N, C-alpha and C positions, 0 to 999 in steps of 0.2 A: 503493500500500500504506500509506496513512496510518492505516488502521484496525488495524495490527498492534500488539500489546502491547509495552511497552518490554523485557520479558524476551525476546521473540522477536528484537528488534533486537540485543540483547546477544549472544544465541546466534549470530545471523547474523554479527555482527562477529567473534566469537571463532572461528567456523568459517573465515572468510576469512583472518583473521590466522594461524591455525594452518596453513592451506594455503600461504600465502605463506612462512612461516618454514620449513616442511618443504621446499618447493621450493628455497629459497635454500641451506639447509644441505646438501641432497643435491647441488646443483650445486657447492658449495664443496669437498666432500669427494670428489667423483668425479675430480678432477684428480690424476693421478699425478705425483709429484715427479721431476725430472730427476736422474739419477745420474751424468751425464756430466762434471760440473764438479768431480770429486774431485782432479784433478791441478792443481797450481799452475802458472800460466804463468811461464816463465822470461824474465827481462829481460836482453837482451844489452847489456852496457855495454862500450864500447871505451875503454880508457884511453889518452889521448893526452898525451904530455909536451910541453908548450908551452915553447919556449925564447925568452924575450924578450930 
């Protein structure tokens, strides 16, 4: 296709770029966030009195 005009190459590049961007944006926003991590994990600390 070397006979194509430069304007057609530009339109072809813009078409592929728009398709790639739309595909990436759709894949990014289709993920649903996890709501399970709302509770804070409790840390069990046992106090030990050391007698030296």
